[in-house]
Structures are given as C-alpha cells and as structure tokens.
KEMARKE-930213 format. One line per 5 residues: their letters; for each residue x, y, z of C-alpha. Coordinates in Angstrom, 1 decimal. Layout:
<rs>
a) X/Y/Z | ...
</rs>
This chain:
<rs>
xxxxx) -22.6/-12.5/81.4 | -24.0/-11.5/84.7 | -23.4/-14.1/87.5 | -25.8/-14.7/90.4 | -24.7/-15.3/93.9
xxxxx) -26.7/-15.9/97.1 | -25.2/-15.8/100.7 | -27.8/-17.2/103.1 | -27.8/-19.8/105.9 | -31.6/-20.3/106.2
xxxxx) -32.1/-23.2/103.8 | -35.8/-22.3/103.2 | -35.0/-18.7/102.5 | -32.1/-19.6/100.2 | -34.3/-22.0/98.1
xxxxx) -37.1/-19.4/97.9 | -34.7/-16.7/96.7 | -33.1/-19.0/94.2 | -36.5/-20.0/92.8 | -37.5/-16.4/92.3
xxxxx) -34.3/-15.5/90.4 | -34.4/-18.8/88.4 | -38.0/-18.1/87.3 | -37.0/-14.6/86.2 | -34.1/-16.0/84.2
xxxxx) -36.4/-18.3/82.3 | -39.3/-15.8/81.8 | -37.1/-12.9/80.6 | -34.3/-14.9/79.0 | -31.8/-12.8/80.8
xxxxx) -28.1/-13.1/79.8 | -27.2/-14.5/83.2 | -25.7/-17.6/84.8 | -25.5/-19.0/88.3 | -22.3/-18.3/90.3
xxxxx) -22.3/-19.6/93.8 | -25.2/-20.2/96.2 | -23.8/-20.9/99.7 | -23.9/-20.2/103.4 | -20.0/-19.9/103.4
xxxxx) -18.4/-16.6/102.5 | -15.2/-18.5/101.4 | -17.1/-20.2/98.6 | -18.1/-16.9/97.0 | -14.7/-15.2/97.5
xxxxx) -12.8/-18.3/96.1 | -14.9/-18.1/93.0 | -14.2/-14.4/92.5 | -10.5/-15.1/93.1 | -10.6/-17.9/90.5
xxxxx) -12.2/-15.8/87.8 | -11.4/-12.1/88.0 | -13.6/-11.2/85.1 | -16.9/-11.9/86.9 | -19.6/-9.2/87.2
xxxxx) -22.2/-10.4/89.7 | -25.5/-9.7/91.3 | -25.1/-10.7/95.0 | -28.0/-11.4/97.3 | -26.6/-11.3/100.8
xxxxx) -28.1/-11.9/104.2 | -26.4/-9.6/106.8 | -26.3/-12.0/109.8 | -25.1/-15.5/108.7 | -23.7/-18.3/110.9
xxxxx) -20.2/-17.9/109.3 | -17.0/-16.2/110.1 | -18.0/-13.2/108.0 | -21.2/-11.1/108.1 | -23.0/-10.1/104.9
xxxxx) -21.6/-6.6/105.2 | -18.1/-7.8/105.7 | -18.5/-10.1/102.7 | -19.9/-7.2/100.6 | -16.8/-5.2/101.4
xxxxx) -14.6/-8.0/100.1 | -16.8/-8.5/97.0 | -16.5/-4.8/96.2 | -12.7/-5.1/96.2 | -12.8/-8.0/93.7
xxxxx) -15.8/-7.0/91.6 | -15.9/-3.3/91.0 | -19.2/-3.4/89.1 | -20.9/-5.7/91.6 | -24.7/-5.2/92.1
xxxxx) -25.3/-6.0/95.8 | -28.7/-6.6/97.4 | -29.0/-7.2/101.2 | -32.1/-9.3/102.2 | -32.2/-9.3/106.0
xxxxx) -34.2/-8.9/109.2 | -31.7/-6.4/110.5 | -32.9/-3.2/108.9 | -31.1/-1.2/111.6 | -27.8/-2.1/110.0
xxxxx) -28.5/-0.4/106.7 | -26.5/2.7/107.7 | -23.3/0.5/108.0 | -23.4/-0.2/104.3 | -23.0/3.5/103.7
xxxxx) -20.2/3.8/106.2 | -18.4/1.0/104.5 | -19.0/2.6/101.1 | -20.5/-0.6/99.7 | -23.1/1.2/97.5
xxxxx) -25.8/-1.5/97.6 | -28.4/-1.6/94.9 | -31.1/-2.4/97.6 | -31.6/-3.2/101.3 | -34.6/-5.4/101.7
xxxxx) -36.2/-6.0/105.1 | -37.5/-9.6/105.5 | -40.1/-8.2/107.9 | -42.0/-6.9/104.8 | -43.2/-10.5/104.2
xxxxx) -42.1/-12.8/101.4 | -44.5/-11.5/98.7 | -43.1/-8.0/99.1 | -39.5/-9.3/99.3 | -40.2/-11.3/96.1
xxxxx) -41.5/-8.2/94.3 | -38.4/-6.2/95.3 | -36.0/-9.0/94.3 | -37.6/-9.2/90.9 | -37.3/-5.5/90.4
xxxxx) -33.7/-5.5/91.6 | -32.9/-8.3/89.2 | -34.3/-6.4/86.3 | -32.4/-3.2/87.3 | -29.2/-5.1/87.8
xxxxx) -29.5/-6.8/84.4 | -30.3/-3.5/82.6 | -27.2/-1.8/84.3 | -25.1/-4.8/83.4 | -26.1/-4.6/79.7
xxxxx) -25.4/-0.8/79.7 | -21.9/-1.4/81.3 | -21.3/-4.2/78.9 | -21.9/-1.8/76.0 | -19.5/0.7/77.5
xxxxx) -16.9/-2.0/78.2 | -17.0/-2.7/74.4 | -15.2/0.6/74.1 | -13.0/0.2/77.1 | -10.5/-2.5/78.1
xxxxx) -10.5/-3.1/81.9 | -7.7/-5.0/83.7 | -6.4/-5.4/87.2 | -2.8/-5.2/88.4 | -2.6/-6.3/92.0
xxxxx) -5.5/-4.6/93.8 | -5.8/-1.8/91.3 | -8.3/-1.6/88.5 | -7.4/0.2/85.3 | -9.2/1.0/82.1
xxxxx) -7.9/1.9/78.7 | -9.6/2.5/75.3 | -9.9/-0.7/73.4 | -8.2/1.0/70.5 | -5.0/1.3/72.6
xxxxx) -4.7/-2.5/72.9 | -2.5/-3.9/70.2 | -2.7/-7.5/71.1 | -2.7/-10.0/74.0 | -0.5/-13.1/74.2
xxxxx) -0.1/-16.0/76.5 | 3.0/-15.7/78.6 | 5.5/-18.5/77.8 | 6.6/-19.2/81.4 | 3.3/-18.8/83.3
xxxxx) -0.5/-19.2/83.1 | -0.8/-15.4/82.6 | -1.6/-13.1/79.7 | 0.6/-10.2/78.4 | -1.2/-7.0/77.3
xxxxx) 0.7/-5.2/74.6 | 0.1/-1.5/74.2 | 2.2/1.0/72.1 | 5.0/1.6/74.7 | 4.3/-0.9/77.4
xxxxx) 3.6/-4.6/78.1 | 1.6/-5.6/81.2 | 1.2/-9.1/82.7 | -2.3/-10.0/83.7 | -3.7/-12.8/85.8
xxxxx) -6.6/-13.6/83.4 | -7.6/-16.4/80.9 | -7.4/-15.9/77.1 | -10.8/-17.5/76.7 | -12.4/-15.0/79.1
xxxxx) -10.7/-12.1/77.2 | -12.0/-13.4/73.9 | -15.5/-13.6/75.3 | -15.4/-10.1/77.0 | -13.8/-8.2/74.1
xxxxx) -15.4/-9.4/70.8 | -13.7/-6.4/69.0 | -10.4/-8.4/69.3 | -9.7/-11.3/67.0 | -8.5/-14.7/68.2
xxxxx) -5.8/-15.4/65.6 | -4.2/-18.2/67.5 | -4.8/-20.1/70.7 | -2.1/-17.9/72.2 | -3.0/-14.6/70.6
xxxxx) -5.9/-12.1/70.6 | -5.2/-9.2/68.2 | -6.6/-5.8/67.3 | -7.1/-5.7/63.6 | -6.7/-1.9/63.5
xxxxx) -3.1/-2.2/64.5 | -2.1/-4.7/61.8 | 0.4/-3.5/59.3 | 0.6/-6.6/57.2 | 0.3/-10.4/57.4
xxxxx) 3.0/-12.8/56.1 | 0.9/-15.7/54.8 | 4.0/-17.9/54.3 | 5.4/-17.4/57.8 | 1.9/-17.0/59.3
xxxxx) 3.0/-13.9/61.2 | 1.1/-10.7/62.0 | 3.2/-7.6/61.8 | 1.9/-4.6/63.8 | 2.5/-0.9/63.2
xxxxx) 4.8/-0.8/66.3 | 6.9/-3.6/64.8 | 5.7/-6.2/67.3 | 4.9/-9.6/65.9 | 2.1/-12.2/66.7
xxxxx) 1.1/-15.4/65.0 | -2.0/-16.7/63.1 | -2.8/-20.4/63.0 | -3.5/-22.1/59.7 | -7.1/-22.7/60.8
xxxxx) -7.6/-18.9/61.3 | -5.7/-17.7/58.3 | -8.6/-17.5/55.9 | -10.9/-15.8/58.4 | -8.2/-13.2/59.1
xxxxx) -7.7/-12.6/55.4 | -11.5/-12.1/54.9 | -11.7/-9.6/57.9 | -8.7/-7.6/56.6 | -10.1/-7.4/53.1
xxxxx) -13.5/-6.2/54.5 | -11.7/-3.5/56.5 | -9.8/-2.3/53.4 | -13.1/-2.2/51.4 | -14.8/-0.3/54.2
xxxxx) -11.9/2.1/54.5 | -12.1/2.9/50.7 | -15.9/3.4/50.9 | -15.4/5.9/53.8 | -12.7/7.8/52.0
xxxx) -14.8/8.1/48.9 | -17.7/9.4/51.0 | -15.4/12.1/52.4 | -14.5/13.5/49.0
</rs>
C-alpha cells in the first residue's frame, strides 16, 4: 500500500498537514498507511533502507533545520523509491527550478504563501492523484516483478519468476528464474503481499504455479519444469492441490474453446 511521509520542522504546519491527509484517508478509504512524520531526514531514509518495497507519497518542506534540505532529501528518496510521489510545501517558491535540475520529478510544488486553505486544497488534490497513480502502477506491477540489486532497479515479467526461497545462510531471498538465481535484500512476507500471483507454499517458499511440473504429496516437494525443487508445508498442501486442480480444469476449458 501507499505510505505517507512528512518532512517538516514547523510543528504547527506538520500537524496541519497530517490532519489534512488523515481526514482524506478516512473519508475516501484510501489504501494507504502512515510511514514517517519527522523533522529529521535520517528518520525517513532509515525507514526506506529498512523496507525497500515502500512506495510513498512524500510531503517535504524545502528549508528544514536539519543537515539535509528537502530537495537533498528528495534526491535520496528518489534513489531508494523509484515510484515516489514527491510534493514540496514551502515558502521558497524560487527554488522550484532546482527540482528540475536535480531530476526529482515532483508531483507538485506548493507555495505556503498561497494561504493554508489553498495549500489544503492542493494537498487534497495531490493525495488523490498520488493514490490513483499508485493504484495504476500496482496493477502494472501485478504483471511485472521489480527488484533491486545494489543501486540498480530491475523489472521482469512475473511469468519469468519460477520461485523465491529464503537463503539458508542469511536473511535474504533468492529469486529463481530459468537460467539464473539472484540474491535479494527483501522479506518474504513483503513479496507475498506485493505479488499475489505467487503462492506461499511454505514459510520459506513463494512459487509460481505456472512453472510446476508435479507435486510429490508423500515427500511434500514441488518439482518445477526446469528441474528445480521447492517444498510445500503440510498446512498448505490441500490448498496447493485445489489450486493445481482448478488450473487443470481451466486449461481443459480453454482448450475445448479453441477447437
């Protein structure tokens, strides 16, 4: 879901912005959650480093009594959250050009000099647009699998993912494709939430049903078309059987329709 962040050192302004967004969350029942609200840039960056799957709406003041300006923070946010929606709310309208020079691509640049009622209207509209774009990108992500290796972001068709497994000697996940395996610094629970097309067969495995060749019910193993093997827990066995049977029935229906 979309996470909300505010970077502001004026306590009254921060509370006002938070109240506006909170009211919109309740009124519209948006699929959003609160991330970090702070006057410290480190708090926001630490949260993004902790959870690399975050997609956020960031409300940033430009001039903050911190070691990092809002524009500098936005530059760092963009490195960590490629799909970030960034809104500057500031009394320094003359600094808007800098956001283009830094290639930050903000959603909006709101001048506090407009007065709070106008700022509020623009915040509400930006929140709506950010949520709509997030939902659209979420639908697209359902067809794409996104992952980071170092500072680089990659995307592959979800159909190319055979399975994910927890690495035995670290707190990382291994992505298995047809001819390569890639170690990712992510959490299995986040992957399960972000990619519902994949099935959680076991606490250590997330599998693509389309790649399954057969399931050994006695050994509780899943055999894939590339000869790789994963496991299914006893608790998940009946659900996996049901899903596989449904896929077979659907396949037969489609084949009959093609005749």
